[in-house]
N, C-alpha and C positions, 0 to 999 in steps of 0.2 A: 642142433640136429642129434648127437653125442648122449647130451643131456635130457633130451625129450627122448631119447630112445631109452636109455637108464629107466626112466618114470615109467614109460608105459608096460617096460617088462620085469619092473618090480611087484613081484606078487607079495610084500611086505607090505605096502603100500597101503595105509587105511582107509583111506577115501579113494574110492573107484571112478570119482568125478576127475579126479585127478588124475588117473589112469588115461581116462575118455578123453580128457581136452588136452592130453598130452599124445594120443593117436591121429585127433582131430590138426591139432599143427603140424603135425607131422604129413600127414596125407595132404593138407594146404602145400607146404613145404617141395614134395615132393623129391625126396632126397633118396635116392635107391637101396640107400643105407638103412633104411628102413624097414625095405620088405621083408627080409629075414627073421626080425624079429618079431612082426606082427606074425607070419606063418608060424613060430611059435609057438605064438599065444594061441594062436587058434586049433593047429596040432593037439597042441598038452592038453586044451582043453573040448576035448570034442564033448564031454555033458558037460556043457558050462552049470552053476549053479545059476537060479534067476538073477541073482544079484549081479551077475557078469553077462549077461542078455544085453544091455547097452555097452559094454565095450568090445562084446565080438561083434554089434551094428557098426560101432567105430569103424573097428578096424578093417572090417569088411569094406565100408565106405570109404575108408582111406586107400586102400588095394586100387578100388577100381578110379581114383584120382591120379596115379604113377601111368607116364605113358609111357610103358614099355613093352617093348616086343613078349612074344608066346612064352611063356614060362610052363612049364609043365606040372609044377607044385601048385604056382599060385592056380593055376584051372583048376586041380585036385582039391585044393583047399573052398575053392568056392563052389564046385558042383557039390562037395558034400553040404556047404551050407543054404542050399539049394532043399536039403530036406529039415531042417532045422524046422523046431514047435514054432519058432516064433516067427508069426508074418514078413516084420521089418527086416529080420536079419535074412530071409528068403527074400524078400524086394531089394536089398543092398547088393545081396548076392545076385541077383539079375542084373541090376546097372551095372556091379562092376564085370561080370560077363560079357556085358555088350560093349564096356571099353575096353576088355583086353580083344574083342571081337573085331571093332574098329582098329586100334593099334596094329593090328596082325594084316589089316588093309581089308579086311571083313572075310579076308580067307578062312578063318577058323570056321571049321563046321560042325565039330562037335558040340563049339561053345552055342552054336547057331539054332541046333536040334534041341539041346538044354533049354535055354531061353523059351522054345516052339513049346516045347513040352507045359512050362509052366503056366502055358494058355490053360490049363486044366486044374491050377490050382485052386483051391478051397478059401484062397482068400480072394474076393474082387480085387482089390488093388493091387496083390499082385499078379493076376492074371492079362490084367489091363498094362498092369508095365512092361506085362511081355511084348506087347502088342509095340507099342512106343518102342521097347527096342528091338521089335525085329525090325521094325520098319527103320528105325535110326541106324543100323547094319548095312541093311539092304535098297531100303527103298520104297517105293508106292507099290511095286510090282508084288511084295509081300502082305500088302491090305488087301487089293483083288483076293487073294487067294483066298483069303480069310472068311471074306466078306461071301467066297464062294464053297467053302465049307461045310456041309450041313452038321457038321459034328463041332463046328466051333460052339463056345459059348456064347449066351448072346450077347451079354456084357463084352466080350472080345469083339465081335461085328461092330458092338456100337463106338468102341473104340477105334476100329478104325474106319469107321463113315468117318466118326469126327475129323480126324485127324487129316483125310481125304478132304474135307469142307474147308478146313484150317489149308491146304496146302493150294488148295483154288482158291480162296480167301487172297492168299499172299503173292498169287502170280496174276489176280484180276488187276491189285496194286500194284505189281510192277509195271505193269500196260501203260 
């Protein structure tokens, strides 16, 4: 773990792909010692150059794999990532915030509200992912709310409908 942390933190490493791979591995291992170095990377490079976008994506994705209680520093970094230029960074941030909310027993209202706001994202995949994240946090009731909400984008309503259909099919299969 320490060797992987050294690699992901090494700004002199010539291959960004090596750093990305180390971030992926650390996320798979889930060792909490990687959280602070990950946050330091994201906080230090708020305006990453384009070549660092993939590293940022991998670090945010890895943060979402840690089963940790609420951490304000993690939350703030993920909140900031929701405003990133890269749709993939925003998508990973939505998924990581979802995991943070689930790990805190679904009690993290601010994460829920941030994800709900992402339904208005300009990228359809990010918006659809937000619907799925809300469902994973709070259950089917949020899907009915989205379907009734006249201001909800059509593709979000579509996603809510698709999830409900899948849920009904699963229930029928269980009987």
